[in-house]
Phi, psi and omega in degrees: 000319182298327181295321178300314179298313181299319180293323177295318178296320178296319178297313180299319179295328181264007184303317178303316178295319181295320179296316179298315181293334184294333183089352180280145175282148178305316182298325177294309180297319179302315179299314183297330179260003174078040183231149176294137182303321181294320177294320178304312180299319179296314183295323179296319182290315185277336181073030183256054178285148171278164176302317180295319180297313179301318180296316181296318181295314184295325175301322182282323188259349187295129173204173186297319180297320180293320177298320178299317179299312183294319177302318176299321178295320177299317180297316177301320178294321180294329180302334182284342182283152177291137178231167174230157179273176186296323179296317178293323177297317178298318180298314178296327180278349181079019179278156180253000000 
């Protein structure tokens, strides 16, 4: 469950990058979600999207290429976490 929350936070943090990678103009997306372009730009810079705003934007910009980009960002974030190798894992689990 914690991972779901962490992934959501990471998604929210990366919304500006995802919007940039999508190729859509801010003004177009702002219009589509019913927001003033200036407010959209401010929210994009600050990353203070509401859940509904994020959902509306993702419905518009989501595609396979963007998903690949985001997945790569998640993997880069995971690289910073402490890991163990398979031998250590087996030892911790008590496997032979």
